[in-house]
C-alpha positions, 0 to 999 in steps of 0.5 A: 510490453512497453515501459510506458502506459499506452491508451490501452494498457499499463506499461511495464513500470506501472505493472511492476510497481503495482504488483510489488506494492500488492505483494508487499501490502499483503505480506504486511497485513499477514505479518501485522496480524501475526505480530498482534496474535503473538504473546508479548515478549515472544522472541519472534516479535522483535524480528517481525517488528523490524521486518514490518517496519522495513517493509512499510518504509519500502511500501512508502518509497514504492508508492511515491515512485508509483505516484511520480510515475503516474503523473507522467504516465496517465492511466489507460482510459476506462472502457466506454461502456462503464457508467459514470458512477462506476468511473467515479467509484474506480477513481475514488478507490484509487485515490483511497488506495494512494491515501492509505498506502501513504498514510499507513507507513507514515503513521507507523513511522510516527508511532515508532518515533513517538514510542517510549521504548525508543527502539531503532528501525533497522532497515532490513538489518542494513542501516538505521532508519532515523526517527522523525525528530519533531516527534521523538523530541516532542513533549507530546510523544504519547499523544502522537503515539496514540493518534498515530496508532488509531490512524494506523489501525483504522487505515488497515481496515480501510485498506482491507476493504479497498483491496476487497473492492478493488479485487472484486471489481477487477474480477467482475470486469474480467469474468462478467463484463469480459472487458480489458480492465483486469488484463491492462494490469495483469497482461498474463491473463489476456484472452487469446482468440 
């Protein structure tokens, strides 16, 4: 597999970033829902919260890298048989993913920075990640926290919907339309004839 994208397939860098982000996002969703399920004061909440914040910041970095890579490496062309509405839906889904995957960690960072508890973010226990100064020093911290919390929650559900749509479309292309849309990003699923 080539490092860079080709007109037929994504390259190794794009594929690796895609699947790292996918694994991190699915882990984040599981950890996030589990944390919400735990009773307040449970001893697991603090380490899970630190893990959740660390992984969220990692997703932010990976998504920025993915976007930067994509700017210099255009995506392979979609199959010619795809109707215009489907191309638009695919494009809207990708833009929606990028927006959600940037805004989710940013809204989490705002929430943590605005929290009255002032708990530091220990990035995987290695170093302290700074709070956003303009938020943590603001007299409107509570407002920042409320808005960021609402945005975070709405985006979680939007991301879940996008994941479902994205997976369903990829599987439809692979099993029903029998084209190469899925295998461009999952080369191990290529059919051998």
